[in-house]
N, C-alpha and C positions, 0 to 999 in steps of 0.2 A: 197775412190775413188775420184779423182779430179772431181769437178763439182757436187758432191753429198753432200748436206747439211744435217743438223740434221733432218729436217722434212721429206725429201725424204728417208733418211735412216730408220727412224722410220716406215714409210709406208711400206718399203720393209720387214722389220722385222715382222711387223704385218701380211703382206700378206703370208709370208713363214713360220712363226711360231718361227723363231730364227734367230740370225745373221749368224750362221753357214749355215743354210739352204739357206738364202738369198745369201750368198757368193757362195755357191755351184750352184746356179741357173744361175750365170753369165757365159758368154762365157769364154772359157779357157784363151784367152789372157787377158781379163779384170780381170779375177780372179787372174791370176798370177801377173799382175801389181799391183793390190790392195794388195795382200800378200806381195809383195816386198816393197811397200811403208810403209805398217804397220811395217815391220821389221826395217826399217830405223827409224821410229818414236819410236819404242820400244828401240832401241839402244840409241837414243838421251835421252830418259827418264832415262834409267839406268845410262848413263854417267852424267846426270845432277841432279840425286837424285830426280827425278820427280815421284810422285805417281799417279796412275790412279784410279779414283773413278767412277766405272761403274754403269749406271742405273740398278736398281734391286739388287745391292749388298747391304750388311749390312751397309756399310759406306755412301752410297748415301743419301743425305738429303731428307727426305720425303717432306719437304716444297717445293722442286722444282716441285713436282707433280702437284702443283696448276697452273703451266704454261701451256699454250696451246701447247707450243713446248719446253719441258724440254730438256736440253742437254743430249745426250746419254752418255757422259763421261765428267768428270772434270779432268783436269790435275792440280796437286797440288804440292806445295813446302811448307813444314812447318808442323804445328801442326794440324792434322785432327780432334782432339778432340774439337777444337773450333767450328766445325759445329754442335755440340750437345748442345751448350750453348744458353741461351736467347740472342737475338741479335737485334741491332738497326742500320738501315742504316742512316748515316749522309752524306748528299750530298748538293752540292750547286755550285755557280758560280766559274769559274777559276779566274775571276778578282774580288777577294774578297776585300772588304773594311776593314779598321781597325776594325770597328764594327762587321762585319761578322767573322773576324779571332778571335776576343776575344770571341764572342758567341760560335763559334765552339770549341775553346780550353776549355772553361768553361764547356760546356755540355758534350763533349766527355770525359773529365777528370772525371766529376762526375759520369757518367753512368758506366765508366770503373771501377771506385773504387767500384761501387755497384755490380760488377760481371757481367755486361752486355757487350757482345762482340760488338765492333764497326765495321760495314761493310761499305766499300766505294770503290771508283774506282781508287784510286791512281792518280787522275788528280791533276794538280797544283790548288792552291786555297783552298777551303773549304775541299775537299777530303783529301789532304795531311795534312792539319792542324788537322783534326779529327783523322787520323791514328797516327800521331806523339803524340798527346795529350793522346790517349789511351795507347800507349807504355810507355810514361814517367810516367804515373800513375800506371804502373805495371799491366795493364789490357791486354786483348786480342783484336786483330784486324784482320780482313780478308780483303784482297785487291782482288777485282775481275778485271781482266785485259781484254782489248779488243785485246791485242796482245797475242803471245804465252807466257806461264807462265814463260819462261826463257828470255823474252825480256822486259826490263824496258822501259816504255814510259809514260811521257816524260823523257828524260835522266837526267834532272835536279833533278829528284827524285831518282836517282840511290842509294844514300846512305840510304834513307828511305826504298826503295825496298829491299835492302840487309838486313836491320834490321828486316823487316817484315818476310822475308824468314827464319831468324834464330829464331825470337821470336814470330812470329804470323803465318799467313797462307796466301799464295798467290794462287789463283785459276784462271783457264781460261778454256773455252770450245774449243778453237781453238788449232790447232796442234802446238806443241813446235817449236820455231824458226820463227813463223809467225810475220812479222812486222806489223806496223800500217796500216790498210786498211780502206777505206771508208765504212761506214755502220757497222763496227765491234763494235764501241763504243755504239751506241744506242741499239744494241742487248745485249751487256754486261750489260746494265742498268737493263734489266729484271731479270738477275740473282742476282744483288745487291738487288733488291726489294724482290725476292723470298726467299733469305737467311735470311731476317730480319723479325722480328715480327712487327716492326714499322718502317716507313720511315719518317725521320725528314729532312725537307728542310730548309737550312739556306742560305739566299740570292740567289735568282735565277731570272734571267731576264725572260721575256715572251717567249723567244725561248731557254731557258736553257735545257741542257740534264737532269738536275735534275728534271725537270717537267715530262720528259719521265719516269724516275724512279718512281715518284709519281703516274703517271697514271697506270703503271704496278701494283703498290701496290693496288690501288683502284680497278683494274680489278680482283684482287684476294681476294677482301674484307678484305684487311689488313689496319690497321689504318695509316693515314697520318697526320703529324703534321708540323707546321711551326713556325719559329721565326718572329715576326712582325719587319718590317723595315720602315725607313722613306718613306713617300709617294712620295717624290720628287727625289728619288734615283732609277735609272734604275735597279740596281742590286737587288732591293727588289720588283720590280713590279710583277714578277711571283710568288714569295712566298707570297706576300700580296694577290694576286689573289686566291691562294689556301685557305688562311684563310677566305676570303670573301665567298668562295664556300663551307665552312664547315669543313676545316681541323682543328685539335686540335691546340689551341694556346699554345705555349711554351714560358714561360718567365724565366724558371729556371729548375734545375735538378729535383725537386719534380714533376713538370708537366710531364716531360719525363717519370719518373718512374710510375706515375699514368696512363698514356696512355699505357705503356708497360703492366700494369696489366689488361687492358681492351682488350688485343689482343684476337681475336677468336681462334688463334692457340694454345696459352698457353701451351707450352711444359712442363713448370715446375710449372704451376699454381696449387694451392691447394684450397680446398673449404674454404671459410671464415667462421668464427664462426657464428652460428645462432643468430639473434638479440634477440631471446627469452632466450638465455643462462642466468642463474642466475648471477646477478651482482657481486657476491662474488667469482665466479669461473673464472679462467683464463686459456687460452691455454698456452702451453709452450712458444710459440712465443710471446704472449702478455706479459707474465711474464718477459722474457728476454729483450723485448723492454722497459718495464717500469723500469727495473733495470738499463738499459743503460741510460735512461733519468733522473734517480735520481741524477746524478752528475751535469749535466748542459744542457741547450738547445743545440740541435745537428742537424746538417744537415742530411737529409735522407740517403745520400750516406755514411756518416760517421757512421750512426746508423746501417747500414748493417754490417759493419766491427765490431763495438762494440758488437752487439748482436750475431755475428757469425751465421747469418741465410741467406738463399737465399733471393734475392731482393723481389721476389714475396711474400714470407712469411712475410717480414717486411711491405710491402705495405698493405697486408690484415690485419695484426695486427693493423697498424696505423688506417686503416679505421674503424675497430671495436671499438678501443679505443676512437677515435674521436667521434663516434656516442654515446658512453657512457659518454662523457664529461671528459674523463681521460687525453686526450692530446689535444693540439691545435697547428695550424701552423700559424706563423705570416706572415706579408706582404713580408718579404724577404726570406721565405721558411724555417725558423728555426722551429724545433719541440720542443714544451715545454710540460712538465708534469704539469697537473693541480692538485693542492692540494685541 
């Protein structure tokens, strides 16, 4: 219904017990108008290859339940399986500096190679760089739009948008065909934060939308991390402020993977080996990590591929092995086997 948002719709459903009962309670004219509009939306979805992910359905991400006002539906184009994978939101300023672009490329590429999905908002600047780096690394990425899922904004990202539709996932809570409207993008940011296990901010001014995403993550008790920037650059003022206030400091891919392992949500986390485990006995993950390190020092993201293990298993194994003195991590983030 026009003029009825997600919060109002959720209240009606709660009051009447179901969406069908809420619809039946409307006056005849309102009900017929709502049904007619829904049929128009349905036809547009069919024509555009748009999937519907309804609240309460098996496909609906449980992580969205942490929001005070979760979307009742996600319109989606692409691979819905990406909603089930460990994910990190990488967000930042539209007016990115060369430093921010390089940081976003390096970190998005590294986490994508480690099997972590990169979530962002398809905005120009840091968002677009993060999406593109994840794709070029062969990883997964999810773009959350403030427009209809079939409307690319800004238009300069049309090529990237089409690539994500075919090789990643694009989602939105607003009706297909909806153009950019005031207020839609700050609301979009709450979904970016909710779909991710960790929110990483790379270059954000003090009034940046990326800080809104970070605040949503904090409200849901999700970890927030930031990349330090020069103290005399406006683009880093907001992200540096996050670090001052307690966000995790990220200087490389190992830092990101470490924060990811600390997430309270932990969809794929497994218990770490007990510290009292006999020194001569190894878990399968530890054995595979040690075997992979026998050849040469390795970056953590490359270690995930070499050991053929989930990122959280590798992080847990490295933590245990480092406590035992079997491996060490140098200043540039390379993992070494200690003989």
